[in-house]
LUMVEXMI-89058 format. One record per atom (N, C-alpha, C): residue in three letters; x, y, z. Coordinates in steps of 0.001 Angstrom, whole numbers, padded with zeros to 6 digits, always signed. Layout:
ALAXYZ ...
This chain:
MET-017385-030402-002864 MET-016805-029510-001517 MET-016753-028042-002385 PRO-017005-027079-001523 PRO-017024-025753-002126 PRO-015744-025255-002348 ALA-015356-024317-002993 ALA-013959-023984-003420 ALA-013639-023216-002549 ALA-012189-023085-002143 ALA-011723-022418-001012 ALA-011770-020969-001213 LYS-011946-020286-000153 LYS-012318-018859-000177 LYS-010933-018200-000644 GLU-011087-017226-001532 GLU-009894-016428-002033 GLU-009204-015675-000837 LEU-008099-015645-000925 LEU-007139-014936+000161 LEU-006935-013733-000329 ASP-006874-012512+000522 ASP-006435-011053+000347 ASP-005164-010915+000968 PRO-003905-011207+000709 PRO-002891-011114+001658 PRO-002530-009465+001782 SER-002982-008582+001091 SER-002825-007107+001458 SER-003972-006674+002154 ALA-004982-007520+002944 ALA-005901-006857+003825 ALA-005190-006438+004797 SER-004323-007353+005544 SER-003738-007135+006834 SER-002668-008015+007093 LEU-001814-007784+008074 LEU-000703-008672+008471 LEU-001026-009934+008551 ALA-002358-010177+009782 ALA-003044-011423+009879 ALA-003310-012055+008618 ALA-003736-011333+007550 ALA-004301-012113+006366 ALA-002909-012614+005618 LEU-001952-011800+005657 LEU-000722-012082+004988 LEU-000054-013437+005702 TYR-000052-013555+007021 TYR+000416-014705+007739 TYR-000620-015821+007238 GLY-001762-015663+007191 GLY-002694-016677+006926 GLY-002495-017300+005455 SER-002203-016350+004450 SER-001859-016809+003127 SER-000571-017739+003113 ARG+000149-017239+003969 ARG+001595-017980+003918 ARG+001522-019428+004507 VAL+000444-019640+005609 VAL+000261-020958+006045 VAL-000242-021781+005188 ARG-001219-021110+004391 ARG-002074-021930+003196 ARG-001108-022260+002310 LYS-000152-021413+001887 LYS+000613-021605+000666 LYS+001489-022957+000887 ARG+001923-022931+002279 ARG+002974-023830+002622 ARG+002233-025258+002955 ARG+000920-025306+003456 ARG+000243-026176+003912 ARG+000027-027173+002278 ARG-000452-026128+001338 ARG-000662-027020+000022 ARG+000513-027484-000721 ARG+001785-026731-000268 ARG+002992-027322-000891 ARG+003278-028602-000366 MET+002830-028908+001007 MET+003028-030113+001636 MET+002387-031250+001210 GLY+000900-030740+000762 GLY+000070-031900+000087 GLY-000983-032206+001330 TRP-001024-031345+002127 TRP-002002-031738+003426 TRP-003333-030731+003235 THR-004355-031426+004125 THR-005767-030853+004144 THR-005652-029800+005507 GLN-006534-029077+005516 GLN-006644-028559+006807 GLN-006779-029440+007969 ARG-007419-030328+007770 ARG-007689-031408+009093 ARG-006315-031977+009388 GLN-005640-032272+008428 GLN-004422-032860+008432 GLN-003351-032022+009359 LEU-003283-030761+008729 LEU-002345-029734+009363 LEU-002916-029687+010994 GLY-004374-029541+010938 GLY-004525-029156+012398 GLY-004329-030233+013373 GLU-004351-031518+012974 GLU-003951-032666+013740 GLU-002589-032450+014210 MET-001750-032248+013396 MET-000320-032029+013577 MET-000012-030873+014728 VAL-000771-029719+014776 VAL-000329-028752+015448 VAL-001547-028736+016903 HIS-002503-029601+016890 HIS-003593-029678+017901 HIS-004412-028700+017974 LEU-005089-028521+016768 LEU-005993-027445+016423 LEU-007185-028198+015492 SER-008456-027724+015689 SER-009320-028274+014875 SER-009181-027661+013289 HIS-009639-028154+012129 HIS-009663-028016+010919 HIS-010357-026619+010958 GLY-011274-026029+011593 GLY-012046-024848+011358 GLY-011068-023617+011964 ARG-010225-023914+013257 ARG-009463-022942+013471 ARG-008264-022792+012345 ILE-007688-023748+011710 ILE-007064-023663+010734 ILE-007476-022736+009548 ALA-008724-023052+009237 ALA-009365-022419+008264 ALA-009506-020870+008556 GLN-009535-020480+009770 GLN-009837-019103+010273 GLN-008559-018534+010253 ILE-007094-019116+010587 ILE-006086-018801+010602 ILE-005611-018261+009413 GLU-005940-019134+008287 GLU-005562-019054+006809 GLU-006231-017843+006152 LEU-007702-017695+006867 LEU-008197-016463+006307 LEU-007900-015099+006865 GLY-007282-015143+007742 GLY-006742-013718+008621 GLY-007694-013670+009587 ASN-008543-014323+010024 ASN-009702-014058+011044 ASN-009174-014340+012226 GLU-008192-014992+012588 GLU-007688-015536+013917 GLU-006263-015573+013963 VAL-005694-015020+015014 VAL-004156-015023+015212 VAL-003964-016259+016074 PRO-002968-017276+015664 PRO-002849-018309+016865 PRO-001848-017684+017853 ALA-001904-018443+019004 ALA-001234-018200+020229 ALA+000353-018587+019758 GLU+000973-018060+020461 GLU+002722-018159+020134 GLU+003038-019731+019902 ASP+003024-020504+021054 ASP+003305-021877+020968 ASP+002673-022442+019623 VAL+001179-022126+019207 VAL+000861-022768+018183 VAL+001570-022129+016851 SER+002015-020907+016747 SER+002839-020402+015531 SER+004012-020986+015519 LYS+004626-021301+016547 LYS+005945-022111+016722 LYS+005616-023523+015913 ARG+004553-024013+016530 ARG+004474-025777+015926 ARG+004115-025370+014459 LEU+003274-024373+013797 LEU+003061-024159+012451 LEU+004327-023996+011818 ASP+005287-023155+012323 ASP+006502-023217+011529 ASP+007334-024203+011382 ALA+007263-024904+012497 ALA+008186-026496+012349 ALA+007602-027502+011443 VAL+006234-027587+011729 VAL+005628-028610+010750 VAL+005594-028227+009261 LEU+005309-027150+009008 LEU+005538-026342+007647 LEU+006632-025996+007273 GLU+007957-026489+008066 GLU+009114-026352+007409 GLU+009542-025141+006894 ALA+009077-024028+007773 ALA+009335-022440+007313 ALA+010663-021937+007725 GLY+011435-022709+008475 GLY+012530-022392+008666 GLY+012741-021074+009746 GLY+011601-020652+010388 GLY+011570-019730+011315 GLY+010741-018456+010901 GLU+010624-018304+009311 GLU+010074-017343+008766 GLU+008642-016873+009121 LEU+008015-017985+009119 LEU+006638-017991+009564 LEU+006296-017253+010829 HIS+006957-017918+011596 HIS+007009-017378+013066 HIS+007541-015825+013105 GLU+008457-015531+012464 GLU+009020-014265+012479 GLU+008163-013258+012215 LEU+006918-013588+011159 LEU+006098-012729+010577 LEU+004948-012810+011683 TRP+004699-013907+012504 TRP+003754-013763+013439 TRP+003741-012833+014509 GLU+005356-012495+014950 GLU+005608-011512+015918 GLU+005273-010321+015400 HIS+005017-009925+014231 HIS+004547-008502+013944 HIS+002958-008189+013442 VAL+002325-009408+013626 VAL+000930-009374+013443 VAL+000277-008497+014063 GLU+000614-008485+015549 GLU-000164-007882+016405 GLU+000800-006508+016688 ARG+002034-006479+016658 ARG+002953-005576+016778 ARG+002603-004375+015945 VAL+002545-004564+014609 VAL+002225-003571+013713 VAL+000847-003872+013092 PRO-000266-003468+013677 PRO-001622-003847+013274 PRO-002224-002762+012456 LEU-003083-003112+011450 LEU-003843-001746+010746 LEU-004624-001304+011646 LYS-004620-000086+011692 LYS-005796+000840+012574 LYS-007080+000421+012004 GLY-008205+000710+012402 GLY-009481+000492+012203 GLY-009752+001173+010905 TRP-009502+002592+011089 TRP-009882+003549+009768 TRP-009009+002788+008689 MET-007734+002718+008904 MET-007043+002495+007703 MET-007645+000977+007063 GLN-007855+000079+007851 GLN-008513-001052+007133 GLN-009847-000748+006639 GLN-010583-000042+006906 GLN-011592+000613+006303 GLN-011407+001242+005068 TYR-010321+002024+005153 TYR-009958+002671+003742 TYR-009507+001599+002726 ILE-008902+000704+003095 ILE-008148-000232+002197 ILE-009514-000934+001571 ASP-010583-001295+002397 ASP-011386-002104+002044 ASP-012271-001325+000763 ARG-012470+000043+001216 ARG-013194+000944+000399 ARG-012421+001287-001082 GLU-011156+001367-000747 GLU-010103+001509-001882 GLU-010393+000633-002975 THR-010472-000679-002711 THR-010784-001948-003663 THR-012031-001574-004384 LYS-012791-000981-003682 LYS-014403-000733-004707 LYS-014574+000500-005359 ALA-013317+001429-005244 ALA-013604+002614-005918 ALA-013431+002625-007450 VAL-014171+003473-007940 VAL-014105+003492-009799 VAL-013016+004715-009975 ALA-013067+005753-009035 ALA-011822+006625-009198 ALA-011028+006909-007919 ILE-009716+007296-008170 ILE-009040+007661-006931 ILE-008241+009078-007450 HIS-008353+010013-006631 HIS-007734+011301-006940 HIS-006760+011377-005725 CYS-005522+011703-005840 CYS-004705+012219-004742 CYS-003723+013203-004983 TYR-003480+014082-004054 TYR-002125+014949-004034 TYR-001493+014319-003073 MET-000091+014160-003435 MET+001024+013640-002521 MET+001969+014994-002065 GLY+002239+015094-001086 GLY+003200+016400-000846 GLY+004472+016074-000490 GLN+004591+014921-000160 GLN+006197+014524+000442 GLN+006880+013317-000252 PHE+006151+012500-000762 PHE+006725+011072-001254 PHE+005410+010789-002252 PHE+006020+009437-003072 PHE+005152+008960-003987 PHE+004062+008315-003285 PRO+002875+008047-003926 PRO+001843+007232-003354 PRO+002064+005516-003387 GLY+001713+005125-002378 GLY+001813+003724-002142 GLY+001702+002737-003176 LEU+000657+003129-003979 LEU+000040+002164-005153 LEU+001138+002347-006475 LEU+002054+003113-006180 LEU+003130+003540-007245 LEU+004477+003319-006801 GLN+004723+002758-005498 GLN+006051+002813-004975 GLN+006859+001541-005466 THR+008224+001683-005612 THR+008836+000451-005753 THR+009203-000032-004601 ALA+009735-001272-004331 ALA+010074-001947-003003 ALA+011071-001470-002457 ALA+012053-000805-002953 ALA+013461-000211-002390 ALA+012731+001204-001599 TYR+012063+002092-002626 TYR+011665+003186-002222 TYR+010595+003062-000922 ALA+009598+002032-001056 ALA+008922+001706+000483 ALA+009442+001254+001479 ARG+010559+000258+001365 ARG+011366-000059+002263 ARG+012075+001058+002906 GLU+012722+001838+002141 GLU+013512+002958+002806 GLU+012478+004173+003836 LEU+011185+004293+003088 LEU+010448+005260+003857 LEU+009912+004489+005119 LEU+009574+003309+005054 LEU+009270+002546+006258 LEU+010438+002340+007220 ARG+011367+002147+006772 ARG+012639+002156+007782 ARG+013050+003160+008429 VAL+012864+004240+007826 VAL+013224+005571+008610 VAL+012022+006209+009429 SER+010725+005861+008973 SER+009691+006226+009701 SER+009134+005437+010875 GLN+009865+004215+010734 GLN+009389+003197+012052 GLN+010971+002682+012517 PRO+011661+003428+013174 PRO+013038+002875+013528 PRO+012972+001908+014705 TRP+011525+001728+015241 TRP+011592+000763+016208 TRP+011228-000727+015579 CYS+011025-000655+014307 CYS+010334-001945+013732 CYS+011637-002882+013048 THR+011526-004151+013448 THR+012886-005025+012893 THR+012658-005119+011342 PRO+013759-005590+010863 PRO+013791-005749+009280 PRO+012814-006700+008675 ALA+012298-007624+009668 ALA+011302-008518+009005 ALA+009895-007918+009110 GLY+009646-007046+010146 GLY+008488-006213+010180 GLY+008379-005210+009127 ILE+009472-004805+008750 ILE+009434-003867+007746 ILE+009214-004569+006215 GLU+009894-005592+006016 GLU+009626-006532+004808 GLU+008011-007034+004720 ALA+007553-007196+005970 ALA+006240-007572+005925 ALA+005315-006612+005326 GLN+005611-005263+005824 GLN+004786-004216+005453 GLN+004996-003719+003973 VAL+006259-003946+003500 VAL+006695-003931+002086 VAL+005719-004777+001178 GLU+005837-006011+001418 GLU+005022-006890+000728 GLU+003699-006720+000762 ARG+003029-006290+001722 ARG+001672-006014+001784 ARG+001193-004622+000995 ARG+002177-003530+001196 ARG+002060-002543+000307 ARG+002078-002751-001243 LEU+003048-003525-001840 LEU+003156-004064-002922 LEU+001873-004757-003509 ALA+001444-005648-002478 ALA+000387-006579-002996 ALA-000986-005663-003229 ARG-001072-004386-002700 ARG-002070-003579-002807 ARG-001945-003024-004232 GLN-000918-003153-004961 GLN-000810-002323-006236 GLN-001570-003039-007511 SER-001942-004400-007112 SER-002704-005101-008143 SER-004182-004489-008260 LEU-004391-003419-007603 LEU-005581-002921-007813 LEU-005733-002299-009153 LEU-004238-001481-009551 LEU-004354-000785-010885 LEU-004312-001747-012075 THR-003878-002942-011820 THR-003914-003780-012999 THR-005073-004859-013059 LYS-005965-004874-012303 LYS-007122-005720-012013 LYS-007818-005579-013385 PRO-008885-006406-013849 PRO-009801-006260-014765 PRO-010537-004958-014280 ASP-011034-004004-015510 ASP-011581-002822-015119 ASP-011030-002046-013800 PRO-010020-001548-013892 PRO-009404-000926-012645 PRO-009904+000404-012435 PRO-009701+000920-011280 PRO-010115+002455-011251 PRO-009387+003373-011709 LEU-009793+004623-012174 LEU-008876+005675-012572 LEU-008270+006292-011268 PHE-006821+006204-011505 PHE-005831+006696-010391 PHE-005190+007820-011016 TRP-005789+008966-010658 TRP-004974+010402-010990 TRP-004278+011020-009730 VAL-002858+011346-010029 VAL-002074+011745-008924 VAL-001539+013104-009125 VAL-001545+014087-008414 VAL-000709+015255-008622 VAL+000164+015201-007240 LEU+001492+015075-007938 LEU+002825+015243-006851 LEU+003250+016207-006803 ASP+003587+016693-005567 ASP+004382+017955-005376 ASP+005887+017711-005776 GLU+006343+018609-006342 GLU+007931+018691-006731 GLU+008815+018078-006005 VAL+008457+018398-004434 VAL+009501+018054-003494 VAL+009856+016544-003739 ALA+008490+015776-003784 ALA+008697+014462-003957 ALA+009596+013720-004859 LEU+009730+014449-005899 LEU+010702+014218-007115 LEU+012072+014473-006776 ARG+012231+015455-005668 ARG+013650+016023-005324 ARG+014173+015537-004265 ARG+013214+015133-003380 ARG+014019+014411-002123 ARG+014555+012979-002200 PRO+015890+013066-001971 PRO+016603+011651-002214 PRO+016561+010583-001489 VAL+015085+009824-001404 VAL+014816+008592-000390 VAL+015750+007573-000845 GLY+016558+006909+000074 GLY+017455+005839-000455 GLY+018526+006123-001266 GLY+018795+007282-001931 GLY+019916+007353-002839 GLY+019299+007722-004326 PRO+020480+007993-004848 PRO+020317+008054-006511 PRO+019677+006943-007211 SER+020051+005833-006835 SER+019640+004584-007663 SER+018232+004270-007086 THR+017818+004280-005977 THR+016619+003979-005562 THR+015672+005092-006150 MET+016034+006583-006110 MET+015132+007619-006992 MET+015124+007375-008505 ARG+016280+006944-009009 ARG+015818+006620-010736 ARG+014901+005600-010669 GLU+015135+004473-009903 GLU+014063+003286-010156 GLU+012767+003750-009893 GLN+012408+004665-008813 GLN+011200+005085-008507 GLN+010683+006042-009475 LEU+011223+006941-009977 LEU+010756+007805-011033 LEU+010516+007297-012285 THR+011409+006216-012657 THR+011228+005237-013850 THR+009814+004723-013817 ARG+009397+004207-012584 ARG+008158+003446-012326 ARG+007234+004476-012678 ILE+007363+005468-011912 ILE+006140+006552-012329 ILE+005911+006920-013740 VAL+006700+007217-014263 VAL+006866+007496-015841 VAL+006219+006106-016529 GLU+006796+005249-016477 GLU+006106+003998-016995 GLU+004627+003722-016623 SER+004397+003960-015519 SER+003017+003889-015041 SER+001956+004397-015811 THR+002259+005746-016288 THR+001690+006595-017010 THR+001163+006017-018334 GLN+002041+004820-018818 GLN+001316+004344-020122 GLN+000193+003391-019690 ALA-000420+003051-018827 ALA-001668+002578-018589 ALA-002827+003540-018678 PRO-003896+003298-019381 PRO-004853+004120-019764 PRO-005596+004701-018409 ASN-005481+003908-017392 ASN-006211+004377-015987 ASN-005310+005429-015098 ILE-004099+005274-015434 ILE-003189+006285-014543 ILE-002897+007585-015187 GLU-003190+008668-014516 GLU-002521+009917-014904 GLU-001680+010679-013761 VAL-000631+011215-014170 VAL+000365+011976-013030 VAL+000648+013396-013625 GLN+000415+014257-012631 GLN+000691+015653-012818 GLN+001775+016050-011646 VAL+002499+016851-012017 VAL+003330+017603-010930 VAL+003067+018845-010694 LEU+003167+019343-009414 LEU+002632+020408-008885 LEU+004105+021261-008640 PRO+004753+022231-009609 PRO+006048+022746-009432 PRO+006135+023714-008323 PHE+007417+023758-007846 PHE+007727+024777-006856 PHE+007107+026046-007346 THR+007366+026543-008506 THR+006918+027880-009098 THR+005576+028267-008714 VAL+004457+027422-008389 VAL+003259+027704-008004 VAL+003142+028396-006743 GLY+004146+028054-005892 GLY+003981+028648-004611 GLY+002916+028272-003629 CYS+002354+029056-002844 CYS+001266+028546-001961 CYS+000327+028043-002657 HIS-000331+026999-002201 HIS-001437+026257-003073 HIS-002414+025754-001775 ALA-003436+025281-002539 ALA-004603+024878-001481 ALA-004574+023641-000612 SER-003410+022886-000807 SER-003374+021667-000031 SER-001809+021696+000705 MET-001489+022925+001255 MET-000480+022946+001951 MET-000360+022100+003277 GLY-001581+022012+003967 GLY-001743+021123+005003 GLY-001400+019642+005165 GLY-001332+019032+003677 GLY-000730+017707+003665 GLY-001586+017069+002619 ALA-001256+015663+002428 ALA-001771+015033+001300 ALA-003310+014635+001582 LEU-003930+014396+000440 LEU-005536+013813+000504 LEU-005754+012957-000617 THR-006458+011963-000418 THR-006925+011125-001268 THR-008414+011164-001436 LEU-009193+011310-002610 LEU-010669+011210-002760 LEU-010914+009748-003484 LEU-011789+009163-002907 LEU-012373+007939-003579 LEU-013712+008102-003994 SER-014017+007740-005167 SER-015210+007885-005449 SER-015955+006623-006224 PHE-017112+006483-005965 PHE-017753+005094-005958 PHE-019055+004980-006970 GLU-019377+004020-007773 GLU-020436+003786-008539 GLU-021796+003862-007616 HIS-021650+003407-006626 HIS-022736+003290-005510 HIS-022208+003721-004179 GLY-022956+004654-003650 GLY-022656+005002-002393 GLY-021933+006266-002161 PRO-021898+006942-001116 PRO-021192+008354-001201 PRO-019611+008302-001242 ASP-018955+009561-001765 ASP-017476+009309-001773 ASP-017191+009800-000493 MET-015538+009500-000364 MET-014789+009754+000991 MET-013547+010334+000746 THR-013148+010851+001603 THR-011453+011443+001484 THR-010670+011071+002584 TYR-009570+010630+002398 TYR-008562+010284+003337 TYR-007487+011421+003507 LEU-007378+011855+004518 LEU-006615+012915+004924 LEU-005153+012498+005679 GLU-004064+013247+005328 GLU-002873+012657+005957 GLU-001791+013893+006075 GLY-001358+013931+007115 GLY-000439+015164+007650 GLY+000304+015175+008794 ASP+000792+015984+009286 ASP+001782+016044+010422 ASP+001051+015599+011528 LEU-000257+016120+011835 LEU-000883+015928+013111 LEU-002338+015240+012838 ILE-002499+014750+011598 ILE-003964+014226+011326 ILE-003624+013066+010161 GLU-004545+011974+010491 GLU-004561+010670+009551 GLU-006129+010344+009692 THR-006882+010509+008978 THR-008256+010094+009282 THR-009048+009938+007989 LEU-010369+009335+007970 LEU-011161+009235+007053 LEU-012421+010338+007115 VAL-012838+010813+006112 VAL-013803+011673+006147 VAL-014972+011315+005224 ARG-016219+011189+005853 ARG-017156+010675+004975 ARG-018460+011650+004961 ASP-018355+012534+005845 ASP-019542+013868+005587 ASP-019565+014253+004382 LYS-020678+014405+003614 LYS-020947+014906+002212 LYS-020278+016295+002090 GLU-020403+017187+003009 GLU-020277+018592+003042 GLU-018434+018800+002972 SER-018066+017859+003889 SER-016826+017757+004298 SER-016060+017361+002972 VAL-016591+016368+002405 VAL-015888+015672+001228 VAL-015742+016513-000002 LEU-017064+017573-000126 LEU-017177+018519-001053 LEU-016048+019528-000889 ARG-015761+019942+000278 ARG-014894+020904+000471 ARG-013306+020404+000127 HIS-012979+019256+000576 HIS-012039+018590+000233 HIS-011635+018165-001342 SER-012664+017993-001853 SER-012736+017630-003466 SER-012245+019072-004216 ARG-012961+020402-003553 ARG-012572+021455-004226 ARG-011207+021829-003960 ARG-010605+021494-002927 ARG-009093+021749-002618 ARG-008387+021021-003807 TYR-008769+019648-003889 TYR-007943+018776-004923 TYR-008024+019655-006217 ASP-009078+020121-006535 ASP-009583+020692-008066 ASP-008729+022034-007968 HIS-008285+022641-006969 HIS-007542+023971-007060 HIS-006025+023634-007395 VAL-005813+022411-006666 VAL-004252+022050-006795 VAL-004071+021047-008295 HIS-004981+020533-008736 HIS-004905+019705-009915 HIS-004896+020861-011051 ALA-005861+022144-010818 ALA-006009+023120-012023 ALA-004697+023835-012139 VAL-003835+023916-011018 VAL-002399+024790-011100 VAL-001250+024068-011184 ALA-001353+022543-011482 ALA-000213+021795-011614 ALA+000054+021626-013201 LEU+001202+020910-013354 LEU+001547+021133-014749 LEU+000812+020193-015580 PRO+000403+020327-016841 PRO-000274+019427-017572 PRO+000610+017967-017574 PRO-000212+016935-017783 PRO+000663+015497-017769 PRO+001648+015428-018767 ASP+001787+015942-020107 ASP+002793+015577-020875 ASP+004154+016364-020218 GLU+003789+017729-019690 GLU+005068+018716-019295 GLU+005285+018130-017824 SER+004395+017220-017196 SER+005026+016508-015971 SER+005927+015172-016354 ILE+005375+014565-017167 ILE+006353+013621-017572 ILE+007588+014149-018021 ALA+007629+015308-018636 ALA+008979+015788-019133 ALA+009937+016200-018076 LEU+009258+016793-016847 LEU+010127+017135-015861 LEU+010578+015826-015088 LEU+009462+014613-014890 LEU+009908+013470-014347 LEU+011205+012977-015044 GLU+011276+012911-016593 GLU+012405+012538-017167 GLU+013679+013352-016802 ARG+013464+014466-016642 ARG+014575+015361-016640 ARG+015157+015322-015141 THR+014298+014892-014350 THR+014701+014621-013015 THR+015655+013116-013066 ILE+014997+012167-013503 ILE+015692+010861-013636 ILE+017193+011051-014167 LYS+017211+011934-015184 LYS+018701+011980-015942 LYS+019412+012988-014751 GLU+018875+013850-014009 GLU+019766+014567-012835 GLU+020399+013268-011804 PHE+019268+012643-011518 PHE+019823+011527-010477 PHE+020676+010502-011152 SER+020719+010256-012490 SER+021740+009366-012969 SER+023133+010210-012979 GLU+023077+011354-013028 GLU+024358+011978-013161 GLU+025005+011951-011659 CYS+024131+011740-010566 CYS+024692+011689-009437 CYS+025452+010475-009057 LYS+026595+010654-008103 LYS+027258+009467-007640 LYS+026256+008504-006785 PRO+026571+007224-006900 PRO+025830+006235-006007 PRO+025878+006481-004741 
């Protein structure tokens, strides 16, 4: 019998749902065929659900939740699978992100998802998506944290981040959340593949005032850029456009504080938040 295909719960909410179905099925000691018989589906359909390739109908999801003794958690996640889908371009970005040999990004308002703590990510998502339920927020937090394994896998990509000082100063979630998040950033720089620079307020106007940008570089194939701002979120593949955005990043990188001075500023900011009342 061939080995079961590995699941990537970070790929989408459907994949996260499927991975939980498989985990609970295995915990019960059942085959896909046995589970399928209990919920009146073929074992092939169960396989597709577990792989995130198919989203079950509502009644099937309720049966899965019941027979797998999930206590409502499984079906609660199902309710958000289609309500909070990954946009096509975002799914493409995540697929490409996993294949990059280097990721360079400038973040203007908040810390990059690949370095966020659960508390920080949860607060960002809660405020930016007031229509989403707590369960929906938690599903997104879990998916975001799962993506972070990219930086610790064997032969990980270089991850070089330029943070605007505003990200350090904006109190997302309060002093405790900020202390934890800033500490995470400092500790992450101990990894040989992660570098962090801070773009201080004293620089004034700079080349990426329009919003965040991320550059993905590949061993094989053309580079690409992900742009994120108030009015735009898109992937750029055109060679000339990617080159222009790369030059923008180079200018920001050049005027940012060196890594050692950036760490010193991060540590001073941690101390400042430590002196704040909870």
